[in-house]
N, C-alpha and C positions, 0 to 999 in steps of 0.2 A: 874293276872299274877304278879309274884313278881318282883319288880324292884330292880336291883342291885345298891347299892349306892357306888360310888367310890370317894375317897378323891382326891381333887385337889392337884397337886404338889405345893410345896412351891414356892413363887414368886422368890426367889433367884436362883432357878434352871432354870428359863426361860431366854431366850436370850432377848436382848434389842429390837430386831425387833419383836419378838412375843409379848412382853409386849406392844409395840407401836401399833401393830395390834389389840390386844384385847381392848386396851383403845379407839381405833378409832371406833370399831364395837359395843362395849358393854359399854355404858356410864351410863345407868340407869337399874333399876330392870326390867322394861318393856322390855328391849332389850333381856333379857334371853329367852323370848318366841320365838325369831327369831333364836335361837341357832341351832335348827335342819336344818333350811334352810341354815344357814351359813356353817354348817358342810357338807351338801350336795354339796354346791358350792366348798368348799375346796377339797372334795373328787374328784369331776369332774376335777378340775384343776390339782390335783395330777395325776389323770389318764392320762390326756393329756400330762403332762410333762413326765410321765413314758413311754408313747407311743413314744414321740419324742426322748427320751433317747434311747429307744430300736431301733428305726430306725437309729439313729446315730451310735449305736454300730454295727448294721448290716452293715451299709455303711463302717465303719472303718474296720470291719472284712474282707469285700470284698477287700478293698484296700490292707490290709495286706496279704491276700491270693495271690492277683495278684503280689504284690511286692515279696512275698516269692517264687512264681513260677519263676519270672524273676531272682531272686537271685540264686535259685537252678540251673537254666540254665547257668547263668553267672559263678557260682561256678564250675559247671561241665566243662565248657569250660576252665576255669583257671586251674582246675586239669589236664585236658588233655594237656594243654600247659606245665604245670609243669612236667608231665610225659615225654613229648617229649623232654623237655630240659634236663631231667635226662638221657634219652636214648642218646641224642646228646653228653652229657658229657662222658658217658661210651664208646660211639662209637669213640669219638675223642681220648680217652685214649688207647683203644684197637687197634686202627687202626694206631697208630703212627709207629708201626713196619712193618706193611704190606702195607703201602701206601694207605689206604682207606680213609684218611681224605679228599682227593680231591673230592671223591664222595659225602661225607657228606656235605662239604661246597658248592659243586657245584649243588646239587640236593635238599637235604632235608632242608637246611637253608633258601633258598628263599621261599619254600612252607610254612615253619614255620612262617616266617616274614609276609607272606600274610595272614595267619590264625590269627596272632596277630592283624593285622590291621583290619581284618573283625570283630573280637570280640570287638575291641575298638569302631568301628563304630556302632555296635549293641548296645553297652552300651550307647554311646552318643545319639543314636536315642531313646532309651528307656527313658533316662533322659529327653530329650527334649520333648518327647510326654507326659510324666507325668507332666512336668512343664506347658506345654500349656493346658493340660486338666484341671489342677488346676486353671489356670488363666481364662479359658473360663467358668469354673464352678462358679468362683467368679463373673464374668461379669453377668452371667445369674441370679445369686442370687441377685445382686445389682439391675438389671433391674426389676426383679420380685418384689422386695421390693418397688421400686419407683412406679410401676404400682399399687400395692396394696394400698399404702398410698394415691394415687390419687383417686382410686375408693372409698375408705372409707371416702374421703373428711374430712380428719383430719384438725383441725383448724390451725395447725402449718405447713406452707409450707416450713419452713426452713429445716425440716428434709428431705423432698422430694428433695430439692436442694442439700443437703449434700450427699444423696444417689446417686443422679445423678452425682455429682462430683466424688464420689468414683468409679462409673462405668466408667467414662471418664478416670480417672487415670489408672485403670486396662486395659482399652482398649488401651491406649497409650503404656503401658508396653508390652501388647501382640503384638502390631504392631511392636515395636522395636525388640522383639524376632523373629517375623516372617521375618522381614527384614534381620536380622542377619542369619537366617536359609537359606533364599533365596540366600544370597551372598556366604555363606560358603559351603552350601550343596544344590546346585540347583537340584540335583536328587531327593530330598525329596518333589516332587511336590504333591503327594497324601496327605501327612501330612499337607502341607500348604493349599491345597484346602479344606480339611476337616475342618480345623480351620476357614478358611475364611467363609465357609458356615455357621458355628455356629455363628460367629461374625456378619455376615450379618443379621441373624435372630434377634439378639439382637438389632442391630442398627435400623432395621425396626420397632422395638417397641419404642426404646429410642428417636429417632429423632422426630417422630410425636407427642410424648408426650411432649417433650421439646418445640416444636413449639406451641402446644395447650396451655401450661402453659404461654408461652411468650405472646401469644395473649390475654389471660385473664389479664395479668398484664397491657398490653397496654390499654385495655378497662378500667381498674380501674384507670389508669392515665388520662383518658379523651382524649385518642387518637383515631381517628384523630381530630385535632382541627377544629373549624367551619371555613368554607371557604366563607361564605356569605358576608363577609366584603368587597369584591372587589367592587369597584365603576364601575358598568357596563357602565356608560356614559363616563368614562375616563379610558379605559383599560390600558393605559400606566402610570397611576398615581402611584407614589412611596410613597404616604403618608402613614405613619405608622399607625397601628390600635391598638385598646386596647386589642386585643387577645394576651394572653401570651403563651409562648412556654411550653407545659407540660413537656418537657425534662429538662427544667431549673427550673420549679416550684416544682418538686417532692422532697420530703424530708424524712428523717428518715428511717423507716423500708421499706417503699415502694420503695425508691430510692435504698436501699441495695438489695432488692429482684430483682428489674429490672436489676441492674448491674450484679448480679450473673446469672440471666437468660440470659442476653446478652453475658456474658462471656462463659456460657455453650454452647450456640449456636456457637460461634466463635471457641471454642475448638473442638466441634463436626465436624465443617467444616474443620478445619485444619487436624483432624484425617482422615476424608474422603479424603482429598487431598493427604495425605501421602499414604493411601491405594491405591488410583488410580495410584499414581506415581510408586509404587512398582509393581502393577499388569500390568501396561502398559509399563514396562521397555523394551526399544528397539523399541518402536513404537512412533508415533507422539503424544506425551503426551500433548502438549500445548493446544490442542483442548479441552481436558477434564479437565485439571487441574485448569484453572482459570475460576471459576464460579462466578456469582454474589453473593455478601455477603448476606447470609440468613437473618441475623438480620435486615439489611437495607431493604430488600424486604418486611419484615413484617411491617416496617414503611410505605412503599410506597403503598402497596396493598390496605389498607383501604382508603387512600387518593384518590387513583385512582377510587375506587367505588363511593365515594362521589362526586368527580369531574365530573364524567360522567353524573350525574344528571344535572349539569349546562351545560355541553357540548351539550346535546341534545336540549337545547334551543337556542344554538348559531351556528347552522349548517350554517346559512346564514351570520354569522359574525365570521369568524374563527379568526379574530384578538383578540377577547375576550378569545378564547380558549388558544392561545399562551400567552396572558397576564396573565391569571390565573395560568398556569403551571409555568411560570417564577417567578411569585410573591411567590408562595408556595416554589419553589426551593430556591429562594434567602432568604426568611424569616427564614428558618430552617437550612441553610447550616452551619452557625457558630456553632450550637450545635453539629454538626458532628465532627468538629475539637476539640472542647473544652471538650466534655463529652465522646464521643464514641470512638474516635481514641485511647486514652490511653488503653481502654479495648481491642481493637483489637491488640494493641502491646503487652499487657499482655498475650493474648492468643497465641502469637508468630505466628500469621497468616500473613506470609510474603507476600509482594507484593500487599497489599490492602491499599487504602486510603479511609477513610469514606466519605470525601468530594466528591471524584471522584465517589464512588459507589452511593452516594445519587443523585448526578446530573445525573449519567448514568441511574439509575432506573427511575427517573422522565422523562427523555427524552425517554426512552424505552416505558413507559406508554403512552406518547403522540404519539409516532410513531405507536404503536399498535392501538390506536383509529383512527389515520389518515388512516391506512391501512384497517380498518374494516368499517369505516363510511364515511369519507370525500372523499377519492380518488375514491372508487367505484361510489359514487354519481356523482362526476365530470366527470368520464369516461362515465357514462351513458348519461349525458347531452351532451357530445361531440358526442356520437353516434346518439342521437336524432336530434341534429342540423345538423349532416352530411347528414341525409336523407332529410332534408328540404333545404339544401344548404347554411345555415347561420351558421357561426362558431364564430361570433364575441363575444357574451356574455360568452359562455363557455370557449373560449380561454382567455378572460380577467380574468375570475374567476380563471382559472388554474394558469396563470402567477402571479396573486395577491397572491395566496397561496404559490407559490414558493418564492416570495419576503418575505413573512412572515416567512417562514422556514429559509431562509438565515439570516434574522435579528435575529431570535430566537437563531440559532446556534452560532452566534457571541457573543451573550450576555451570554449564558450558558458556552461557552468555556472561556469567560473572567472570569466567576466565578471559573471555574476549574483551571485557570492559577494562582490563588492565592495560590494554594498548591505547586507551583513550577513545574508544568507539562509543558513541552515544546511541544505543540501540533504539531508544524511544524516538529519535529524530531521524532514523535511517529510512531509506526507501525500502519498499517491500523486497527488492531483489536480494539485499544483504541479509534481511531477516530470514528469508527462505533458506539461505545457505547455512544459517546457524540454528535451525529448528528441525527437530525430528518430525514435526507435524507437516513438513513439506511432502510427506507421503500422500497426503490428501489432495495435492494439486493435480496429480494425474488420475486420481480415483475419487471423483466427487460422489460416487455411489457409496463409498465407505463413509464419507462425511455425512451423507443422509442417514446412513445406518447408525452412526454414532449419535447424531441429533435425535433420532427416534428413541435410542436407548436412554439418553439423558432425559428426554421428555417423559418417558414412561417411569423412570426412576423418580423424577420430581413429582409426578402425579401420585405415585404410590406413597410418597412421604407426606403429601398434602392431604390425602384422603381422610386419615383419622382426625386431623385438625379441622377439616371442613365439617365433619360430622359431630365434633365436640361443640356443644352449645356455648360453653364458657368462652371459647375462642372468639365468639361474636359479641361478647359483653365487656370483657376486660379491656380497659382503655390503655393506649400507648401514649404516654405524655413525654414532653421534652425531647422529641425526636429532632436530631440535628438537621434533617433535611428541610424542615420548615423553619420559618422565622421564630425567634425566641418569644415574640410578643403574641404569637397565635397558639391557641390550644387546639390540638388536633381532634381530641376526643375520638380517636380512631380505634376500632377493636383490634384485638391481638391477631386476628386472622390476617389483617393487612400486613402486619410485620412478618408473619410466617411466609406469605406469598413474596414479600420483598426479599427475604433471605434466600428463598429458592431461586428467584429471578437473578439475584446478585451472584449466586453460585454459577449459574449458566453464563453470566457475563464474564466472570473471572476465567472460566474455562475457554470462553470464546476469545479472550485476549491472547491466548497461547498460539492461536493460528497465525501463520506468517504473512498472510496477504489480506487486503481489505475485502476482496471478493469472497474469500472463504469465510471471513468473520461475518460479513453481511448475510451470506447464505445460512450459516449456522444459527445466527441470531433469529432469523425469520423462521427457521424450522424448529428450534428448541426453546427460544425465548418468547416470541410473540404468542404462541399458544398458551403459555402460562398466564399472560395478561388476559387473554380471551376467556380462559377458564375462570379466572378471578372475577371478571365482569359478568360471566354467566351465573356464578354463585350469588353475586349481589343482586342481579336482576331476578333470580328465582326467589330469593327471600322477600324482596319487595312485592313481587306478584302474589306470593302466598299470603303475605300480610294484607294486601289489598283485597284478595279474593275472599278471605275469611270474614273481615269486618268492614270492608270498604274504608279502612283507616279511620273509623269513628272512635276507636278506643285508643288509650294512651300507649298500650303495648305495641300496637301496629305502627303508630307514629314513631316510637323509639326504634323499631326494627328498620324502618325506612331511613331514619336519621343516622343510625349506625352504618348502614350501607353507603349513604351519601358521604359520611365522614371517611370511610375506607377508600371510596373513589377519589375524594379530594387528596387524601394522603398519598395514594399511589400516583395520582396525576402530578402532584408537586415533585415527587421523587423523580419521575421520568423527565419532567421539564428541566430539572436541575442537571440530570445526567446528560441531557442533550446539549448542554453547554460545554461539555468536556470534549477535548480534542479527539478522543477515541470515537465518540458518536458523531462528531462533526465530519470526520473522514468517511464513516459509513454512510452518512446522509449525502455527502458529496458524490460518493460512488453510486448511490441510488438515483440521484438526480441525473448523473451521466447515463445510466442505463435507461431511465425514463425518456431522456432526450433522444437517445438512439432509437428506442422502440416507437416513439411518437413521430419520428422522422421530421423533426423541425417544428412540430405543433406543440408550442410551449404553453398551451392553455392550462392553467391551474398548476403549472410546474413550480413556480415560485412559492405558491401557497403550500404545496405538498412538501417543500424543502424547509419550511419555516421551523419545524421542530425535528428535523433530521429523519433518521430511519424509523423512529417510533412515532411518526406523525399520526398515522392512522389509529394506533392504539390510544394515544393521548386524546385524539379527537373523539373516539368512542367513549372514553371515560368522561370527558367533558359533557358530551351529549347526554349520557346517562345521568350525570349529576344535575345538570340544569333542568332536564326533563322531570326528574323526581322532586326537585326543589319547587318547580312550578306546580307539580301535582299536590305537594303539601300545602301550598298557599291556596290552591283550589279547594282542597278538602276543608280547610278552616273557613274559607269564604262560604262554602256551601252550608256548613254547620251554622255559621253566623246568620245566614239567610233564613234558615229554619227557625232559629231562636227569635228573630225579630220580625217574623211574618205578621204577627198581630200588630206590632208597632207600626209597620208600614201601611197596613190596611186601615188603621184608625185615623180618618181624616178630620173628624170632629175635634180631636184633641188640640188642634192648632188654633181653634177659635175660643178655647177655654183657658182659664187661668191654670197655672201650674198646680200640681197636686200638693196638698198641705203637708208640709214636713219633708217634701222630696224636691231636691234641686234638679234631679234628672228623672226622666220618665221611668216609671216602674218597669214597663215591658222592655225598655231599652237597657235597663240595668242587667236583666238576665242575659241579654245578648252580649253585653260588655263583659259580664262575668265569664261566659263561655269563651269569648275571644281572649281574655286575659289568661284563662286557664290553659288553653291550647298553646298560646304563644309562650307561656312559661315552660311547658313541657318541651317545646321545640328549642327554646333558648338553652335549656339544660342539656338537651340531647345533641343538638347540632353544633358544628364548629362555627366560629364567629362569622367567617366570610359567607358561608352558605345561609346562616340565619339572617344576615343582612339581606341576602337575596330573597328570602321568604317574605319578610315584612315589607320590603320594597315592592314586591310583586303583589302582596295582599292589599296594600294601601290603595292603589288605583282601582282595584276591584271593589273595595268598600265604598270608595268615592262614587263610582258609577251606580252601585247598587242603591245607596241611600238617595243620591241625587235624582235618579229616574224613578225611584219608588215613592218619593215624597214630593219633590219640587216640580216634577214634570207631570204630576197628576192634577186633578181639579181641587186639591186641598187649598182652603183659604186661610191666610195667616193674619191673625189679629196681633196687636202689640204684645199681648201675653203669650201668644203662640210663637212669635218671633223670639221672645226671651227664652221660652221653653226650648225651642229648637237650638238656640245658641248654647244653652247649658248642656244639652245632649251632645252637641258637637264638641264642646270643650272637654267633656268626659272622654269622648272618643279620641280626641287629640292627646289627651293625657296618657292614654294607654301607649301610644306611639312615642310620647315624649321621653320615655325611658331610653330610647335608642337614637334620638336625634334632637337637635335644638329647636327646630321650627317644623313640627309635625304637620301644621296646616299647609305647608308647601307641597306635601304629598297628597293633599286632598284639594286640588285646584277648583274643581266644579262646585263642591260644597262650600268652600271658602268664598268664592265669588258669588254664589247664589245667596249665601247669608248676607254678603255685603249689599246686594241689591235689596234684600228684604229690609235692611236697616236704613235704607236711604229715605230722605224726606219726600213728601208728596210731590214737591216741585221737581225734584230730581227724577222721580219715577216717571213723571210726565215727559220730561226730556228724554228719558230712556225709551218710552214708547214711541216718541216722535223722532228719535235720533237714529244714527247709523252706526256702522262698525267703527267709524272714526271716533265718535263720541264714547263708545264702549272702551276703546283703547286708551283714550285720554283719561278715563275714570278708573283705569286699572282692571278692566274686565277683558281678559285676553284668552281665556279658555272656554268661553261660552259664545255660541253663535248668536246672531241677532234674534233669531226665532226663539232660542232657549231663554235669552234675556227677557224678551217680551212676555213669554209665558210666565216666568217668575214674577215679573212686575205686575201682571194682571192678577196674580194670586194674592197680592197684598191688599188688605182691607183696613 
């Protein structure tokens, strides 16, 4: 076969790129043998490029055809509008003489304006749809390129990060466009939904790939660091180790790659937050918007896996578990502020603190392990011991675990406070993230079990104090909970119950939510108050049953119980002014409002003293009831002592006994009264003693008034003087506690006033009315009573 010899073109006619290519491929004479192979490769590449060019031309042609069809429709609409405008002009000119302009302006012009608006809306919809379609196409191309580069395992990861960055930027631009469409054209829901669907498919590919690349980088950095340096014999040791923080030791390209990967994850999360915010507009968005920081979770997850290998060895030594988690949290928390927080700020991920997210993620990992391994084991131990009747060891283990959790939470919250977080003023959501007690949120049955253990432990410690009689007699003075001017005279048992209740409150404060605190306080705290009230009531009933409170010992026992109730009541009222109890009370009011379904009868009253309102009310009812009973006992005894005095009606017509200013039979009653009141004054606190004598005075007033003045006893001048002296002695007893004791004996004071009136005034009294009585200062006696007293005067 004849070979056709073709001359090579002159080198000057070749481009620089072609010359460079030939020089690279053909350096020696031997390389000419590979020319056919090289030619075949070049033809294949040209074929592929031609095919790609043909595909692009086809795609461009389709876009142009679609655009042309939309343009033709738009042009037709505009031509129609132009024609109608021309018709409108002609009609307006021709109708100026026949009055037809009113019809044109009234009927055709609004329809034309509506048509113009519709065409404008169609044009805007078409432009927006084209723009979004172009953006989504760019997103899909960028995501596809990122995945292809990863699958080919190209040596340069920088190109992959660049393509991912391009995809994220286009995603943000698309989200901004969608947000604008949702705000300005909320009726275009199908368009927004279709774009969201395509974007979600791209994100479903992009996010897992970004996380996988981030994990590979962490592995190349040497993360997680070794945890075996903890000194197991001293879990609380804070001695520094030789292990370095990989986040601080990374340098060069590796550091740049990690920072870019971290930034990409943060940007994706912020994009996801914006999308959720738009999609959940008008709903409770806070639940879904604030999610844990993805990049921090990727740091914590491998540490959690490694840590659990150690945890499995320390099931019987939970203090080592808490020590290891705190050590890891503390050792790496500084790198969160110094290295990672600037990246979060650069990604404009608002509302996130790397320090807080790191601590929160570590606490969450611990809570998860406690919920899966520790608490189920302890609960099963309690069940086993309950069948055998012995609860000691399981309860001790449980309480020890709670102590460790409280101490751990205080330490990690102290770490978080360095970022300026005020935990006392935070909402419950953030407290849950920084508390190991969040384990009880999903398991309220464990909370009930813990409350029962705490209550049983408190009762066990209170039992010997309750049975010790000395605890009911030793007084507690100078207690800060009461006013410095008031002497409590409260027995030591009240202080013991106060300490136990305070301990429950302190443990209740560690719970992260108001609902959990309220539930725990009702289960473990309120029964302590009920037990205290039951002990007080039992002692009072025993004293009353033995002697009917006629002896001084019985009075003192009741007085001590009343003092204890007053002391505890004042403590609870002061606590209820604290923000802690106010929040619990508000939550209780909310629950009552929900349960009563809008019926707020008694709701405001029950919220007056917060969550402990019922307990305070019962203490107050107990105290006031027994104060009233004490005054009744004294009144009953006084009645017995002065029975002869009341029956002797002749004495009021006789002169006073020689050498006696006060009636002899009345002196014995006054002596009894003064003796009992002296015992009560020494035994009762000042406020309740005031209640006793203020309650006793009206009773004595009625007893003597109806026993003497409302009978048929006749009073001579000497009898009136004698009766006045007796009342002065009675008033003198009460004069030790008030300035005008006669004011507490209104009937006797006014009855004596009537007896001392002149004969003419008494006649006016018999003939007068209630107006005359009021004019003469008689305000507490009825007309019939006044007439009865006046008739007894002789």
